[in-house]
C-alpha positions in Angstrom: 208.9 137.5 128.2 211.4 139.9 129.8 210.8 141.1 133.2 208.5 143.6 133.4 209.5 147.8 134.9 207.7 147.3 137.9 203.8 149.1 138.4 202.3 150.1 141.5 199.4 147.9 142.5 196.5 148.7 144.8 197.6 146.2 147.9 195.9 143.3 148.5 195.8 140.5 146.3 194.2 141.1 142.7 191.5 139.2 141.7 190.6 139.0 138.4 187.1 140.2 139.1 189.0 143.8 140.8 191.5 142.9 137.6 188.3 143.8 135.2 187.1 146.7 136.9 190.3 148.0 136.6 191.0 146.7 132.9 191.1 150.2 131.1 193.4 151.6 133.3 196.0 148.4 133.4 196.2 148.5 129.6 197.0 152.2 129.8 199.7 152.0 132.6 201.2 148.6 131.2 202.2 150.4 128.0 203.7 153.2 129.6 205.5 150.7 131.6 206.7 149.0 128.3 207.6 151.8 126.4 210.1 153.3 129.6 211.2 149.7 129.9 213.0 149.8 126.4 210.5 147.4 125.3 209.5 149.9 122.3 207.1 149.4 120.0 203.1 149.8 120.3 200.4 148.1 122.5 199.6 146.3 119.6 198.3 142.3 120.6 201.9 140.4 119.8 203.8 138.3 121.6 204.7 139.7 125.1 201.5 141.9 125.1 198.7 141.6 127.9 197.5 138.2 126.8 200.7 137.0 127.3 201.2 138.7 130.9 198.3 137.2 131.4 199.4 133.7 131.2 203.3 133.8 132.5 200.9 135.5 135.7 199.2 132.3 136.1 195.8 134.4 135.7 193.0 133.6 134.2 191.0 134.6 130.7 187.8 134.3 132.8 185.8 136.0 135.5 186.7 133.9 138.6 188.1 135.2 141.6 191.5 133.4 141.6 194.3 135.6 142.7 196.9 137.2 140.5 201.2 137.6 142.0 201.4 141.1 143.3 204.2 141.5 141.0 205.0 145.3 141.8 205.7 146.9 138.2 208.2 149.9 137.9 206.7 153.5 137.7 207.8 154.8 134.5 207.8 158.5 135.5 205.9 159.1 132.8 202.6 161.0 133.2 199.5 159.0 134.2 198.0 160.1 130.2 195.9 157.2 129.4 197.1 155.7 126.2 194.6 154.6 123.3 192.9 151.6 123.9 192.7 150.9 119.8 194.2 147.1 120.0 193.0 146.0 122.9 189.1 145.9 123.3 188.1 146.4 126.7 185.9 143.7 126.7 185.6 141.3 129.9 187.4 137.8 129.6 185.4 134.4 129.3 185.7 132.2 132.0 185.2 129.2 130.4 188.7 127.6 130.5 189.9 128.3 133.8 189.0 127.1 137.3 187.9 128.6 140.8 190.3 126.0 142.6 192.3 128.9 144.1 189.5 131.8 145.1 187.8 131.4 148.1 183.7 131.9 148.5 181.9 134.2 148.9 179.8 133.7 152.0 176.4 132.8 152.1 173.9 135.2 153.9 171.9 132.4 154.8 174.7 130.0 156.4 174.8 132.1 160.1 171.6 132.7 162.2 169.2 131.6 159.2 169.8 134.8 157.2 168.4 137.3 160.3 164.7 135.5 158.4 162.4 134.4 161.3 162.4 130.5 162.8 158.9 130.1 160.6 160.6 131.6 157.8 163.0 130.3 154.9 166.1 132.0 154.0 167.2 132.7 150.0 170.3 134.5 148.8 169.7 137.2 146.2 172.2 139.0 144.9 174.6 138.2 148.0 171.9 139.0 150.1 169.2 137.3 152.4 165.4 137.0 151.4 163.3 136.2 153.6 159.7 134.4 152.9 157.4 133.2 155.8 156.4 129.4 155.5 152.8 128.3 155.0 150.5 128.7 157.9 152.4 132.3 158.7 152.1 135.8 157.6 154.3 139.0 157.6 158.1 140.2 156.2 160.1 137.2 156.8 161.5 138.9 159.5 159.2 138.3 161.9 156.1 136.0 161.0 152.7 135.3 162.6 150.7 132.1 162.9 147.2 132.4 160.1 145.0 129.9 158.6 143.9 130.7 155.3 140.1 129.4 154.5 139.2 129.1 151.2 135.6 129.1 150.0 135.1 128.4 146.6 132.9 127.0 143.9 134.4 125.2 140.8 132.2 124.7 138.2 132.7 122.9 135.1 129.7 122.7 132.7 131.5 120.7 129.1 130.5 124.8 127.8 133.1 126.2 130.1 135.0 126.1 133.7 134.4 128.9 136.4 135.4 129.3 139.7 133.8 131.5 141.8 133.5 132.5 146.1 130.4 130.6 147.4 128.2 133.0 149.0 129.0 133.8 152.4 126.3 136.6 153.3 124.6 134.1 155.5 127.8 133.4 157.1 127.1 135.1 160.5 130.3 134.5 162.1 133.3 132.4 161.1 135.9 131.7 163.7 138.8 129.0 165.1 138.7 128.0 169.0 142.2 126.7 169.6 143.3 125.6 173.4 145.8 128.0 174.8 147.5 127.6 178.4 144.5 125.4 178.5 141.6 127.5 177.9 139.5 127.5 174.9 140.9 131.2 172.8 138.5 132.4 169.6 140.4 134.0 166.7 137.6 135.5 164.3 138.0 135.2 160.3 138.5 138.9 158.9 136.0 139.9 156.0 136.4 137.5 152.2 138.6 138.5 149.6 137.6 136.3 146.6 136.2 133.7 148.7 139.6 133.2 151.0 139.4 134.5 154.8 142.2 135.0 156.9 142.6 133.8 160.4 145.8 135.5 162.3 147.3 134.7 165.7 145.8 130.8 165.8 148.4 129.0 167.3 149.9 125.8 165.4 148.5 122.3 166.5 144.6 121.0 166.7 141.7 124.2 166.4 138.3 124.2 165.7 137.0 125.9 162.9 133.6 126.6 163.2 130.9 128.5 160.7 127.5 129.8 161.5 125.1 130.1 159.7 122.0 131.8 160.5 118.4 130.3 159.7 116.5 130.6 156.9 114.2 132.9 156.8 111.2 130.7 155.3 112.0 128.8 158.7 111.2 131.3 161.6 112.0 129.8 164.9 114.3 127.8 163.1 118.1 127.6 165.8 120.9 128.8 163.6 123.5 126.5 162.0 126.8 125.8 162.8 129.5 123.5 160.3 132.6 122.5 162.5 136.3 121.2 161.5 137.9 119.5 163.7 141.9 120.2 161.8 145.6 121.2 162.7 145.4 122.3 158.6 147.0 125.9 158.5 145.3 125.8 155.1 142.1 124.3 154.9 140.1 124.5 151.4 136.5 124.0 151.2 135.6 124.3 147.9 132.9 122.4 146.1 133.4 120.8 141.9 129.8 121.2 140.9 128.9 120.2 136.9 126.9 123.1 136.2 126.5 126.3 135.2 127.6 129.5 137.9 124.4 130.9 136.4 121.9 129.1 136.7 118.0 130.4 136.3 115.2 129.5 139.3 111.5 128.4 138.0 109.9 130.1 140.7 106.2 130.6 139.1 104.6 127.2 137.1 106.6 126.9 133.9 104.9 124.2 131.6 106.7 121.9 130.1 105.0 119.1 127.3 106.9 116.0 126.1 106.1 114.5 122.5 107.7 111.9 120.9 107.5 108.2 119.4 108.8 105.7 121.5 110.7 103.1 120.7 108.9 100.3 123.7 105.4 100.9 124.0 104.4 102.9 127.7 103.2 100.6 129.9 100.7 101.8 133.1 98.6 100.3 135.5 96.7 97.6 133.8 93.0 97.2 135.7 89.9 94.7 134.8 86.5 96.9 134.0 85.8 96.7 137.7 89.4 98.8 138.4 91.0 95.7 140.1 94.8 96.5 138.9 96.4 93.3 138.2 100.0 94.1 137.4 100.7 97.6 139.0 103.9 98.2 137.3 104.3 101.9 135.8 106.6 103.3 133.6 108.3 106.6 134.0 110.3 109.9 132.5 113.8 110.9 134.1 115.1 114.5 133.5 118.9 115.5 133.8 119.8 119.0 132.1 123.4 119.1 131.0 124.8 122.5 132.5 121.5 123.9 134.0 121.4 121.1 137.1 117.6 120.2 136.0 116.9 116.8 137.1 114.0 115.0 138.3 111.1 112.3 137.8 107.7 112.0 136.8 104.8 108.7 136.7 101.3 109.0 135.0 98.6 110.5 137.5 95.1 111.3 135.9 94.7 114.9 134.4 94.8 117.9 137.1 96.6 120.8 137.7 100.3 119.5 137.3 99.9 117.3 134.3 97.4 116.6 131.6 97.6 114.0 128.6 99.6 111.5 130.4 100.2 108.2 127.9 98.1 105.1 128.9 99.1 101.2 128.7 100.2 100.4 125.3 100.5 104.0 123.6 103.4 104.3 121.3 104.1 107.9 121.0 103.7 110.4 123.9 101.6 112.6 122.6 101.5 115.7 124.8 102.5 114.8 128.1 101.6 118.4 130.1 104.1 118.9 133.0 104.5 121.9 135.5 108.1 121.7 135.5 107.8 123.8 139.3 107.4 120.6 140.5 108.9 117.9 138.2 111.8 119.8 137.0 113.7 120.1 140.5 117.4 120.2 141.4 120.0 117.8 142.0 121.1 119.2 144.8 118.7 121.8 146.7 115.4 123.1 146.5 116.1 125.0 143.8 114.2 124.6 140.2 116.4 125.0 137.3 115.4 126.3 134.4 117.0 124.6 130.6 118.4 127.5 128.6 120.2 126.7 125.4 121.4 129.8 124.5 123.9 129.1 127.1 124.7 126.0 126.4 122.1 123.8 128.0 120.4 120.2 126.8 117.9 118.4 128.3 117.9 114.4 128.5 114.6 112.3 128.9 114.9 108.9 129.3 112.1 106.8 129.6 112.6 104.1 131.9 110.9 100.6 132.2 110.3 98.8 135.3 110.1 95.0 135.2 108.7 92.7 138.0 110.8 89.9 139.7 108.9 86.8 141.2 110.4 83.6 143.3 108.0 81.0 143.3 107.8 80.3 146.9 109.5 83.0 148.5 110.0 82.4 152.5 108.2 84.5 154.8 111.4 86.4 155.4 112.8 86.6 151.8 112.9 90.6 150.8 113.9 89.2 147.4 110.5 86.8 147.0 109.0 90.0 144.4 110.9 92.7 143.8 110.6 95.5 140.5 113.3 97.7 139.3 113.4 100.1 136.1 116.1 100.0 133.6 116.5 103.3 130.8 115.5 101.7 127.8 115.4 104.7 125.5 115.6 109.1 125.6 115.1 111.8 123.6 117.5 114.8 123.5 117.2 118.1 122.7 120.1 121.3 122.5 117.1 124.2 121.7 115.0 124.1 124.4 115.1 128.2 126.1 113.1 128.4 129.1 111.9 130.9 130.7 110.5 131.4 134.0 106.9 131.2 133.5 106.8 129.5 130.1 105.0 126.9 128.1 107.4 125.1 125.7 107.9 121.7 124.1 110.2 119.4 124.3 109.8 116.9 120.9 111.6 114.4 118.8 111.6 110.4 118.2 113.0 108.5 121.0 116.2 106.5 120.9 116.9 102.9 122.2 121.0 102.3 121.2 124.0 102.2 123.2 123.0 99.2 125.1 125.1 98.5 128.3 124.9 95.6 131.1 125.7 95.7 134.9 126.7 92.2 136.9 125.0 93.0 141.0 127.0 90.9 142.9 125.2 91.6 146.6 127.3 89.8 149.4 123.6 90.7 151.4 124.9 88.8 154.4 127.9 91.0 155.0 125.9 93.9 155.4 123.2 92.2 157.4 125.8 91.5 159.7 127.3 95.0 159.8 123.5 95.7 160.9 124.1 94.0 164.2 125.2 97.3 165.5 122.4 99.3 164.5 119.9 100.2 168.0 116.4 98.6 168.0 113.5 98.7 167.2 114.0 99.1 163.6 110.8 100.8 162.4 111.6 100.3 158.6 114.4 99.9 155.9 115.4 98.7 152.1 118.0 98.3 150.0 118.7 100.9 146.9 120.9 99.8 144.0 121.4 102.7 141.3 123.6 102.7 138.4 123.9 106.6 137.3 125.3 109.2 135.1 127.6 111.7 136.2 129.2 115.1 134.6 131.9 115.5 136.3 134.9 113.6 135.6 136.8 111.5 136.7 135.8 113.2 139.7 132.2 113.5 140.5 131.0 116.4 141.4 127.8 118.1 142.7 125.0 118.8 140.3 122.4 117.0 137.8 123.0 113.1 137.1 120.5 110.5 135.4 119.2 107.2 136.8 120.4 104.7 134.5 119.4 101.8 136.7 117.3 102.1 140.3 116.6 99.0 142.3 114.7 99.1 145.9 113.5 96.0 147.7 111.9 97.0 151.2 113.0 94.8 154.0 110.0 92.3 155.5 108.9 92.2 158.8 108.4 88.7 160.1 108.2 86.2 162.4 111.3 85.6 164.4 110.0 82.0 164.8 108.9 81.1 161.1 107.6 78.0 162.2 105.9 78.9 165.7 104.3 81.3 165.0 100.5 82.3 165.6 99.8 81.8 162.4 101.4 78.7 161.8 101.9 77.0 165.0 101.5 73.4 165.5 100.9 73.0 169.3 102.6 69.5 169.2 105.7 70.5 167.8 106.0 74.1 169.4 106.7 72.8 172.7 107.8 75.9 173.5 104.8 77.6 172.7 103.9 80.0 169.8 105.7 83.3 169.3 104.2 86.2 168.4 108.3 88.2 168.3 108.9 89.9 164.9 112.0 91.0 163.2 112.8 93.3 160.4 114.8 90.9 157.5 117.0 93.0 154.9 117.7 91.5 152.0 120.0 88.7 151.3 122.7 87.7 149.2 122.2 88.3 145.0 123.0 88.0 141.8 121.2 90.4 139.1 121.5 91.4 135.8 120.6 94.4 134.3 120.8 96.1 131.0 119.9 99.7 129.9 121.1 102.4 127.3 123.2 105.1 128.3 122.8 108.6 125.6 126.1 110.3 126.8 129.3 110.4 125.8 130.9 112.7 128.6 130.8 112.5 132.6 131.3 108.5 134.0 129.0 105.9 135.2 128.6 105.2 138.9 127.2 102.2 140.9 125.9 102.8 144.7 124.1 100.0 146.9 123.3 101.7 150.3 121.5 100.1 152.7 119.5 101.8 154.6 117.3 101.7 158.0 115.0 104.1 159.9 113.5 103.7 164.2 109.9 105.3 164.7 109.7 108.1 167.3 107.4 109.7 166.7 105.5 108.7 170.2 108.2 110.1 171.7 107.6 113.3 170.5 105.2 116.1 171.5 102.1 114.8 170.3 101.2 117.3 167.3 104.3 116.2 166.1 104.3 114.8 162.4 105.6 111.2 162.0 109.2 111.5 162.8 112.0 109.1 162.4 116.0 108.3 163.2 117.9 107.4 160.3 121.4 105.3 159.5 122.5 103.7 156.5 125.7 101.3 154.8 126.9 102.6 151.6 129.5 102.4 149.0 129.8 103.8 145.9 132.3 103.8 143.0 132.9 103.0 138.6 130.1 101.1 137.4 132.6 99.6 135.1 134.9 98.6 138.2 132.0 97.2 141.0 129.9 95.1 137.9 130.4 91.2 138.2 132.2 92.5 142.2 130.6 91.2 144.9 129.4 94.6 146.9 130.3 94.3 150.4 130.6 96.8 153.1 134.2 97.8 153.8 133.2 100.4 156.5 131.1 99.5 159.4 128.3 100.9 162.2 130.2 103.1 164.2 129.6 101.9 167.6 127.8 102.5 171.0 126.7 106.4 171.0 126.7 107.7 174.0 125.6 111.5 175.4 127.7 112.5 178.7 128.8 109.3 179.2 125.1 107.5 178.9 123.2 105.6 175.8 120.1 106.6 174.0 118.3 103.9 173.6 115.8 103.7 170.4 112.2 102.8 172.3 112.2 105.2 175.6 113.0 109.5 175.7 116.1 110.2 177.5 115.6 113.8 179.2 117.8 116.0 181.7 121.2 115.4 179.5 121.6 119.2 179.8 122.8 121.8 177.6 126.1 120.9 177.8 126.5 117.6 175.4 129.9 115.8 175.0 129.5 112.6 172.6 131.3 109.7 172.3 130.9 106.2 170.5 133.7 103.2 169.1 134.7 102.8 166.0 133.4 100.6 163.4 134.4 97.2 163.9 135.2 97.3 160.6 137.1 99.5 158.4 139.3 102.2 158.9 137.7 105.8 158.5 139.8 108.4 157.5 136.8 110.4 159.4 133.8 111.0 160.9 131.0 113.3 160.8 128.8 114.4 163.6 125.3 115.6 163.1 122.9 117.2 165.4 119.4 116.5 164.3 116.4 118.9 165.9 113.0 117.1 165.7 110.8 120.0 167.2 107.8 120.9 164.1 108.2 124.7 163.1 104.8 125.5 162.3 103.6 128.9 161.0 100.8 131.1 162.5 98.5 129.2 160.5 99.9 125.9 162.1 101.1 124.6 159.1 104.4 122.5 159.5 107.0 124.3 157.4 109.9 122.6 158.9 109.7 118.9 160.4 113.6 118.2 161.1 116.6 119.9 160.8 120.7 120.2 161.0 121.6 122.4 163.5 125.4 121.3 164.4 127.6 119.2 161.7 131.2 118.2 163.5 134.0 116.8 160.9 136.3 115.1 163.2 139.0 112.3 163.7 138.2 112.3 167.2 135.8 109.4 168.5 135.1 111.5 171.1 134.4 115.2 171.2 132.4 118.5 173.3 130.0 120.0 171.3 130.1 123.5 170.8 128.5 125.2 174.1 124.6 126.7 173.1 124.1 123.9 170.4 120.9 122.5 172.5 117.9 125.1 173.1 115.7 124.0 176.3 112.4 122.0 175.0 113.4 120.4 172.1 114.2 117.4 171.1 117.5 116.0 169.5 118.7 113.2 168.0 122.6 112.5 166.9 123.5 110.3 163.6 127.6 109.3 163.6 128.9 108.7 159.9 132.2 106.9 159.4 133.8 108.3 156.1 136.2 105.8 154.2 137.2 106.2 150.7 140.2 106.0 148.4 142.7 109.8 148.3 140.9 111.5 150.9 142.6 114.6 151.3 142.4 116.5 154.8 143.1 119.7 153.3 139.9 119.4 151.1 137.0 117.7 153.5 134.6 118.7 151.3 135.7 116.8 148.0 134.1 114.2 146.2 135.5 111.0 146.0 135.2 108.7 143.2 135.2 105.3 145.1 134.1 106.3 148.5 131.7 104.8 151.7 130.1 105.4 154.3 128.4 104.0 157.5 126.2 105.8 159.6 124.7 105.0 162.8 121.7 106.9 164.8 120.9 107.6 168.8 117.5 108.3 169.9 115.9 111.0 171.0 117.3 112.8 173.8 116.0 116.5 175.5 118.5 119.0 177.2 116.2 119.3 180.2 113.6 117.0 181.9 110.8 118.1 181.0 107.8 116.5 179.4 107.4 116.4 175.9 104.9 119.1 175.5 106.7 121.7 177.8 109.2 124.0 177.6 112.0 124.4 179.9 114.2 127.5 181.3 116.6 127.7 184.0 116.1 130.2 186.5 118.5 130.5 189.2 120.8 127.6 187.8 116.9 125.6 188.3 115.6 124.1 185.4 111.6 124.8 185.4 108.9 123.0 183.4 106.0 124.7 182.1 103.7 123.2 180.3 102.7 124.3 176.4 99.4 125.9 175.8 96.4 123.2 175.5 98.6 121.0 178.1 97.8 120.7 182.0 100.8 119.6 184.4 103.8 120.5 186.3 105.9 120.6 183.2 107.7 117.6 184.3 104.0 115.5 183.0 102.1 117.3 181.1 98.0 116.1 179.8 96.2 117.4 176.8 93.6 120.0 178.3 90.5 118.4 177.5 88.4 121.1 178.8 89.5 123.1 175.7 87.2 120.8 174.0 83.3 121.2 173.9 84.2 121.9 177.8 85.2 118.7 178.9 81.7 117.6 178.4 80.7 119.4 181.2 77.4 121.5 181.2 77.5 124.7 179.5 76.9 126.3 183.0 79.7 123.9 185.2 83.4 124.5 185.0 85.2 122.2 184.0 89.1 121.5 185.4 91.3 119.5 183.7 93.5 117.1 185.7 95.3 113.9 184.3 93.4 114.4 181.3 90.2 114.0 182.8 87.6 116.1 183.2 85.9 117.5 186.2 82.8 119.2 186.2 81.3 121.1 189.1 78.3 124.0 188.5 78.5 127.3 189.0 77.5 129.3 191.3 74.1 129.4 191.5 73.7 126.4 190.1 73.5 122.2 190.9 73.8 119.3 189.6 77.2 116.9 189.0 78.4 119.4 186.3 77.1 117.7 183.5 73.9 118.5 184.2 73.7 121.9 185.7 69.7 123.8 186.9 69.3 126.5 189.0 70.5 126.4 192.4 66.7 125.7 194.7 68.8 126.4 197.6 69.2 129.8 196.8 68.4 131.9 198.0 68.1 131.8 202.3 70.3 128.2 202.1 66.8 126.8 200.9 65.5 126.9 204.3 68.6 125.4 206.7 69.8 126.9 209.6 72.5 126.7 212.6 76.2 126.9 212.7 77.5 124.6 210.3 74.3 123.1 208.1 74.1 123.7 204.2 71.4 123.2 201.9 72.0 120.5 199.3 70.4 120.5 196.4 69.1 116.9 195.5 67.3 116.8 192.2 64.2 119.5 192.4 64.0 119.5 196.2 66.4 120.0 198.7 67.6 119.0 201.6 69.8 120.6 205.3 73.2 118.5 206.1 76.2 119.6 208.0 79.0 121.1 205.8 82.1 119.7 205.1 84.5 118.5 207.7 81.8 118.2 210.4 79.8 116.2 211.8 76.6 115.5 213.8 72.7 116.2 212.4 71.4 118.9 211.3 68.1 118.7 212.1 70.2 118.2 215.9 73.4 120.8 215.8 76.6 120.1 213.7 80.0 120.5 215.3 83.6 120.3 213.6 85.2 117.3 213.9 88.6 115.8 215.2 90.0 117.5 211.9 89.0 120.8 212.2 88.6 121.6 216.1 90.1 121.3 219.0 89.6 123.9 221.1 92.6 126.4 219.8 95.5 124.1 220.7 97.6 122.2 217.8 95.9 119.7 216.1 97.8 116.5 216.8 95.7 114.4 213.9 97.2 116.8 211.4 100.0 118.6 212.5 98.3 121.7 212.0 99.3 125.2 214.2 103.6 123.7 214.8 105.9 124.5 212.1 106.6 121.4 210.3 108.9 123.0 208.5 111.2 123.4 211.8 110.7 120.1 212.5 108.2 120.6 215.2 105.0 118.1 215.7 102.1 118.0 217.7 101.2 116.1 221.4 99.1 115.7 224.5 101.3 116.9 227.4 100.8 115.1 230.7 97.6 117.5 232.2 96.2 116.7 228.4 96.5 119.9 226.7 98.2 120.0 223.1 101.3 121.3 222.6 104.6 121.4 219.7 107.2 119.4 220.9 110.7 120.5 219.2 112.5 117.6 217.4 114.1 115.1 216.9 110.6 113.2 216.8 111.4 109.9 215.8 109.9 107.9 218.5 108.2 105.3 215.9 105.0 103.6 217.1 104.9 101.1 220.0 107.9 102.5 221.1 109.4 104.1 224.4 108.8 107.6 225.0 108.9 110.6 227.6 107.1 114.0 227.1 109.6 115.3 229.4 113.1 114.3 228.3 112.0 112.5 225.3 112.4 110.5 223.0 108.8 111.8 221.1 107.1 110.5 219.0 106.8 110.7 214.9 103.7 113.1 213.6 100.5 112.0 214.3 101.6 109.6 217.5 101.0 110.5 221.0 103.6 109.3 223.9 100.5 107.9 226.3 101.4 108.4 230.6 101.0 104.5 230.9 102.8 102.7 230.4 105.4 106.1 228.0 105.0 104.3 224.3 104.0 105.7 220.5 100.5 105.3 220.7 98.5 106.4 217.3 96.2 109.2 217.2 92.5 108.7 215.7 89.2 110.0 214.9 87.6 106.5 214.7 87.6 102.8 215.0 88.4 102.4 211.5 91.6 104.0 211.4 92.4 102.0 213.9 93.9 98.4 214.0 91.5 95.4 213.7 92.3 95.1 217.4 91.6 98.5 219.0 88.8 101.0 219.3 89.4 104.8 219.2 89.1 106.0 222.4 88.6 110.0 223.1 90.2 112.2 225.4 87.8 114.4 226.2 84.4 113.7 226.7 82.0 115.0 224.3 81.4 114.5 220.3 84.1 114.3 218.0 86.5 114.8 220.1 90.2 113.3 219.2 91.3 109.5 220.7 93.8 107.5 221.0 94.1 103.8 219.2 93.5 101.8 222.4 93.7 97.9 222.7 90.2 95.8 223.3 
């Protein structure tokens, strides 16, 4: 190609991107230049045209930024009239074949200083500019990001016929706040109002904090404490949502609603078998289980005599349910709360009624300590399902059809009882009762369990047994010759040991999943430690495990997590057998981790044990959980105000373990889980008696006995005078002291208080005269006597004794007349009068003393002039030692004396 005429270009390297933007002008100028240089021809695309120029220049046919050579083309002098682009289309050239090797990159706007974004933000390049986005746990425009915690509270409902997530009802939440430690002090960060179930808590610094949710007590429990739920966490996004396997719009049953069950049975009904005289031969009784899909209805019922809640119950051997009428308000309950739920077929609900058969197992010669000696279990043997039940509150409805007995399944229980018993060694003592409970149950949620109705297909309950510790040398079978250490009456609670048992059952469900669970529960009776009017109250613990039935069948069931150990309140243990008082209103809980397994979290619960009663005295709540703390710590301080003076509490600590736990989802159910809960005994914040209330006055605790009790508040006894005047006469005053009545006849009446008659000493003192002389009624007659504190003969004259008179001076026997608070005591002077001597008065009996210079004698003793030792004051010989007499210091009757050796 011949050389081109010079063409003036814009100074600087000409890149293809710049070239493309000026292409139309370049084509016009280039055509003009070629013509003026003698090239002639047209602007058609021929060899030597624009494409050859690009090729010879080393340029690109694409849109890369490779610089073109700065070859100057001569100015033709022609006018700058654009030439038509008839043959050179103004289309950007493709860049497919030319690399960008020699073209410098555009600078990354995020490379330096994170693009100007906040350190808690990410930077992204968009159209050559930096875009800032705050990271999770922070909010802002990206240039500035502030910390924030988000709290999600949704209910995820999946009931088979639909799925829906709705915000949790938080109308009862009185406050939601995060508490974090800043510069060593707790700082509270309140949450904003929820939006679609999501709370925002701005300002919470990164790191550990305590989320506190406070709920008002239910209206049905006046006087109850608010309840707190606490999460100790570091998560910036905490999801408290819960999965449910029922509709969110279930309808509650609020009034008697009748359900009649009719249907032919494949297995005849079994109930109590009785002899004509009423003796029970076989106390086995079948039952019905109810499970509502979509409605959260669940419950069970056994036969009872016809009455208010059921009639037409089946009899022993019946081959059909001929019309068993049940009150759904009582029997068709809820699997997750107190609400009863209607079954409404119009909303896709279905009701399954299962017939449960009870089977008894007996060991030929069971040991006294073997709980497996006689036990029974229940299995589902047939079912009836209906999807055409349209219940309404207060109506009457019928479930009718033939029961089916298909789809048999089995479970092999291999219960490692010895392992459970070993873990129970950390339980408190003495235990009152306990049992093993094993279940195979159908659960609607799958593959992860959900809160909602479930159906029991296998149910085994084996109570623990109390038996003598020494099974041979006990009061019932003690061989004196063989039991050289004597007979032992000590008993202990024996829990079921190792056992293998097979169960066959039917499963009518083609959805959801089958789970199995084994729980060993234990209880301690603490009723006697609580106020006298409290009902039966027990503290509880357990070892529990749950998992897929198919996985656990035939597998040794043993605990995978042990009990939390050494539970302490304010650094001290709280035993089960005694009341622990005076712990204060601030509470620090500590415990040791389980010896078995590693928990992913602990759940600490504070339980209030006092009965709540209505105005008529009816118990409306026997126990309440007032605080739940979810934590990974083994020592924690409970929120201030958790304890109320005058109330009684127990603590439970549950270790939680399982597969798939996510700390961001602390409320999520796990398909394979285990837990172990231990308990303390009873404790109270104040040192008041159980029948007392406590209060702080000027920083000091004040205890006041409850109405109906007497005492100082530290000790309170029932006021026995409240019933029948304590057994006193109607004209007597009753005084209750230490639970005993003291009766005193009222003024104008005489007697022992148990019997009172009109006082014959009235009027005119019964004719008795003289100072200190009184009339005393003796049956129907009267007599004269010296009044209390006086001596003498009423017929001659009464006088004040040495305890009541000392010529106006201080009293050395009683120390009356001296300021005891300042340490003064009364003693005789050298002249024979009496005066108060200042402290210290510490000379002991028989010790040397001096009335002029001290030391002075202790109260009740006198420093005699000779030989100057402390000698006891007395009123009578009986107050002196056997070898001494009371010698009066003054002449006359009733005067004060000193104990003087005979």
